[in-house]
ZAFI-807313 format. One record per residue: x, y, z of N, C-alpha, C, O in turn. Coordinates in steps of 0.05 Angstrom, whole numbers, plus 5000, padded with zeros to 4 digits. Last residue first. Example, Ala and Ser with C-alpha at 12.3 -4.5 7.8 and 13.67 -1.06 7.14 Angstrom:
BEGIN
525749555142527349795143525850015157526850235161 526448865156524649105156526449345156528549345169 
# end
This chain:
BEGIN
519352575526519952405549519652115543520051945560 517853095502520152925494521052755518523152795529 513853445517513053175510515353005499514852785487 515953865569514153825546513453535542512653395560 519753915609517054015614515053965592512654025595 524553655593523953705621520953755626519853655645 524253615538524753375553524053405582523053225595 523554145524521453955518521753695533519853565541 528454355542525954445554523654255548521954205566 531954075507532154035536529554125550528553985567 530254275457530053985463530153935493528753755503 531554815463528754735460528354435467526454365480 537154785464535654875488532754795487531554715507 538054595411539054445435537554525460536654355475 535554985378534554715379535554555403533954395414 539155435394536255435398535155155399533755085418 544455275379543755335407540755315412539855195432 544955225325544954985341543955035369542554865380 545155725303543155545292542955285308541055135304 549455955331546756065335544655885325542455865336 553755445360553055635339550155725343548555595356 555755405429554455295405553855525385553555755393 561055285469559555505457558455405431559855325413 560954815524561654885496559955115486557555135494 559154685574561854795572562554885544564655015541 552154895573554354715581557054845575557155085572 548255285568547655005560549754805569549154575573 545855795613547955665597547155385590545655255605 541656365616542056075620544355985603544756075580 538856955644540956825629541256535636541256465660 532157175639534257065656536356915638535556765620 528457765628529757525617531957435636533357595647 526058245643525658005660526557745646525557535652 527758675616525158555607524558295622522858135613 532658755637530558945644527758855636525758935647 535358355609534958335638532758525648531158445665 535458575558533958325563533358295593531158215601 538859015567536059065559534358815565532158835575 543558745579542358915599539458975593537758975611 544358505529543958335552542658495575540858395589 545258965500542958805494542258615517539958565523 550059145520547759315524545159165518543059225529 553358725502552958765530550458935536548958875554 550558335447552258545458551558605487549358535496 549857625440548657885446550858085455552758005469 554357275394552757315418551557595420552157775404 557157095351558557285369556957355393557957485412 551357035314554256955316555757175331555557405325 546057245360547257195334550057075337550957005359 541956905412543557125400544757045373544456825364 535556735429538056635420539556855405538356985387 530756675481532156855462534956755456536456685473 524656405495527456345494528756515473528056505450 519156355538520456505516523456465518524556485539 513955885554516556005559517456145534516656085512 508755535589509755695567512455805574513055825598 505655335632506455165610507155325585506255265563 505255645676503255685655503755525630502555565610 509755505706507055465717504855475696502855345699 515255155685513655385680510755335688509455155679 519354855734517254805714515655065710514655175729 525755195743523255075753521255035730521455165709 532255015718529955195721527455045731527254805727 536454675709535954755737533554935740532754995763 537554575655536054375671535354455699533854305713 540455055639537655005631536254805649533954845657 544255355693543955195669541055135663539355155681 547055975716544955775717544755625691545055735670 550856355704551356175726549455935726550055725736 553156485637551156495658551656295680552856075674 556456465594557656545619555656555642556456615665 553456345549555356145558556656215585557956035597 546756465547549256605553551256405564550856295585 540256545523542556365526545156535528545556725513 534756785562536556815539539056635544539756595567 527856725580530656645583532256735558531056755536 521956805617523556885594526556825600527556885621 515756475636518356585641519856635615519256525594 511956905593513856865614513556585625511456465623 510357325539510457055549512557045571514657165569 510957805516508357745528508157475539506057385549 515558305500515158035510512458005524511758155542 516458625445514658665468514058395480512158265470 522158865412520658635421518958715446519958845464 525559245399522759305392520959075402518459085399 530559045409529459235429526659325422525359475438 531358745362531058615388529758795408527958715422 527458945306529758985323529358855350527058855360 524258405268524358665282526958695297528458505300 521058035217523558095232523458375243522758565229 514457805229516257955212518758035229518458085253 513557155261513157445258515057565239517157455232 510456565253513056695249512556985243511257055224 507456035287507156305277509956425275511656405293 508055345268508955575285508355845272508755875248 502354985252504755105241505555335259503855495266 499654375275499654665277502354775267504454665274 500653855270498153945259497754245263495654355255 506553475252505153675268502553755254502353735230 509753105225507053025234505553225250503453155262 514553215200514653105227511953035238511752915260 513253405147515053175151514753055179514652805181 509953845156509053635138510653375144509553155145 513354165186510954045199509853825182508753625193 517254295148518054145172515654015185515853785195 514154585112515354335104516254165127515953925127 512855025146510754845136511854575127510754365134 517955255153516455155176514254955167513854755180 519155405100520955225115519455095138519654855143 515055775090515155525075516955315088516355075088 516456175126513856035129513955765114512955565125 521156335101521256205128518656055134518655845146 519156565054520856325053520956185079520855935080 516456995076514856795061516556535059515456315061 520957265096518857175114517156955101516556755114 523657395049524857215068522757105088522956865095 519957745025520657505012521857305031521257065029 519858165063517458015057518057745044516857545050 525158335058524258225084521658065080521357845091 525058525006526858305013526058175039526157925041 521558945007520758704993522558465000521658235000 523959225068522159235046521358965034520758775048 530158915088528259125089526359105065527058985044 535558635121533158585107531258825110530958925132 541958405130540358645128537958585110538158505087 545958025174543958015152542358275153541458365174 549058035218550358115193548358135170549058235149 548258245284546958115261548158215235548258465231 550058525327552058355312550758195290552058025278 545558785346547958945339549858785321551058895303 539958435315541558525338543958685328544458715304 533458285295536058395287537458495313536158615330 529557685300530357945309533058025298534857855293 523657295291526357355282527157645290525457825288 520156895332520457185327523257235317525157235333 515656375329518456455324518456745318516956845300 511555925368511956175353514956225351516556145367 511755405388509155525381509455765363507855815345 515954835374515555115384512855215373511855135353 517354295362514754365373514354645383512454685398 521454095333521554055362519154175376518954145401 520454275282520353985287520153935317518853735326 521454825290518754725283518454435289516454345300 526954815301525054905321522254815316520754745334 528754635251529054455275527254555298526154385312 527255065217526454795211526554625237524654485243 529855505241526855495239525955215234523955125246 535255365236534155425262531055405262529855295280 535755305180536255075198534855125225533554945236 534755825163532955605154533255375173531255255181 539156075185536456145195534455935187532655865203 543255825156543255805185540455875196539555735215 543455925102541855695111541755665141540155505151 544656605109544156385092542456165103540256225113 545556825177546256835149545556575134545656365146 540156955224542756845216543156865186541256915170 537057355270537057275242539857195234541857345238 535757095333537257285318537557185289538156955285 529456895356531856805342533257035327531957155309 525556695404526556955394529356895382531256855397 520456235408523356265402523956545391522856615370 516056025455516556245435519456275432520856345451 512855435470515455575470515455785447514855725424 508555115509508555315487511055485488511255655505 507854465524509454695530509654875506510854805486 505154045502503754205522505254455531504154625543 506153965431507153965458505454135477504254335469 502253565388503053835396503853845425502453735442 500353065378503053125368504053405376506353465371 495752675379497052805402499952865395501752725404 491152785325493352645337494652805359494753055358 485152765308486552965325488852815339488652745362 482152695243483252585267484752815282485453015270 476852585197478552775211479552645236478052515250 475852265133475652275162477552485173479452565160 475852355078474252145088473752175118471552125128 476052815026476652765054474752565066472352605064 478752784963476352734978477052665006478552475011 482253264927482453054947479753034961478553234969 484953434863482853464884482953224902483652994893 489653794824489053554840486853614860486853834873 494254014778491454024785490753764800491253544790 499354044754498854174779495954204786495154404798 500553814703502553794725501653894752502953834772 496153244712498853354712498953614695497453634676 490553194747491353254720494153384721494453604730 486352794787488852934784489552964754489152784739 481452654836482052714808484752854808485453004826 481952464889479552414873480052444844479152284828 486152164934486152334910483652264894483352034885 483352124999484451994975484352194952482652374952 484652275069483152265045484552115023486651995027 484352555133485052315118483452305092480952335094 486853105164484553005149485552785130487252835112 488353325230489253245204486953095190485252965204 487853915272486953655262488453585237489753755224 489354425282489654235304488753955296488953775312 489354765239487154795259487254595281485454585298 493054715199493854865223491654895244492055035264 491354395159491454685153492154855178491855095178 492953785126492553935150492754235143494154305124 491853135096491953425094491753545122490553435140 494252555067493552675093493952985091496053075084 492152085019493352345025492452435052490152385060 492651504976491951635001493451895005495751924997 490351454908492551444927491751604953490351804951 486251564872485951344891488051324912487651184932 490351804821487651784831487451534849488351314841 497351854841495151844822492451804836492351774861 503852164848501552024859499152054840499052244825 508952374838507652204818505352034830504951804823 511852744865511552484877510052284860510052044866 511853154824514253074838514052794849515752614844 506553184803508853184786511353064799512852904787 502953114848502452994822504952964805505552754794 504953384894503653124896503652974869504252734868 506953864874508753684889507553404890509053204887 502354074851504654014834506453814848507453624836 499354154898498353974877500653884859500853654851 502354524927502054254937501054054916501753824916 501854954886504454854896504154574907505554394899 496255064875498154974854500654844865501454634855 491754774924493154994912495354884893496054654894 486754264913489254364925490354604910489954634886 480154244926482054274904484554404914484554634924 476653794966478254034965480054024940481353824935 470553554992472653524972474053794970472854004973 468153255054468253465034470453395014472053215018 468252895095466052875076466153075054464453075036 471053325144470453055135468053055117466053185122 474253925122472153795137471653515126471853465102 477954535119477754245114475554135132475154225154 479755145085478255005106477854705098477654635075 486555205059483655195056482355065080483554915095 491955175056490855405070487755405071486555575083 495254555070493554725053492454955069492054935093 500554085071499154315083497554465062498454495039 500753375070500953635056499453845071497353795083 503452735071502352955087502853215073505153285066 501752145037503352385037501952595054499552615053 501451465056500151725052502151955054504051945070 504650945019504551105044503351375039503951515019 501050454984502550704983502350855009500150895019 501749765000500050005000501850255000503850265014 
# end
């Protein structure tokens, strides 16, 4: 039996209905994966459910409709809602950070510019990168089985951040406290700030502290910006989430 493909769609979904897929997922299903009428498909749109169906009609290269047979609610979303504040990295480093954070179950990602951020984005370039990051998160959720896609905000300056989630932490290799020593978040949520290559500047650390962020270290090694976030998220999920 052909293994079902998981695809994201922006459309409303319901058991017993039929949906015409958007051009991109339809092309991926029909032209790239070469799936045909009758093959199983699993759809999700971020509403917390996944929808089991079969291809009803398909016309290469990019037309496909799916008949939805049933809706399910798999237990794949973490009870710990993590908001990742990630300094924008160069090239594939930001993609890696977003991909792995999505796989590890974060709820939201806020890209930020810092003093040592080397990437400059404005106007249409920023819009293009944001759309690309959304695509990276969606692809990660398709692969790992999530039914909610992390919210990704437009990139902003670190000091323009308005923290609404607590407790709040930032990673600092010189901090006295380590991640495993923190108490369980009472509201099952947390905000985690990751600096750029070279780390946060001193005045940025002072600003974070004034916003009630607490410094945490991961261990004796200094991790790259795209590694530090996923490592800390994995520890938090193992301690207080669903990686147990």
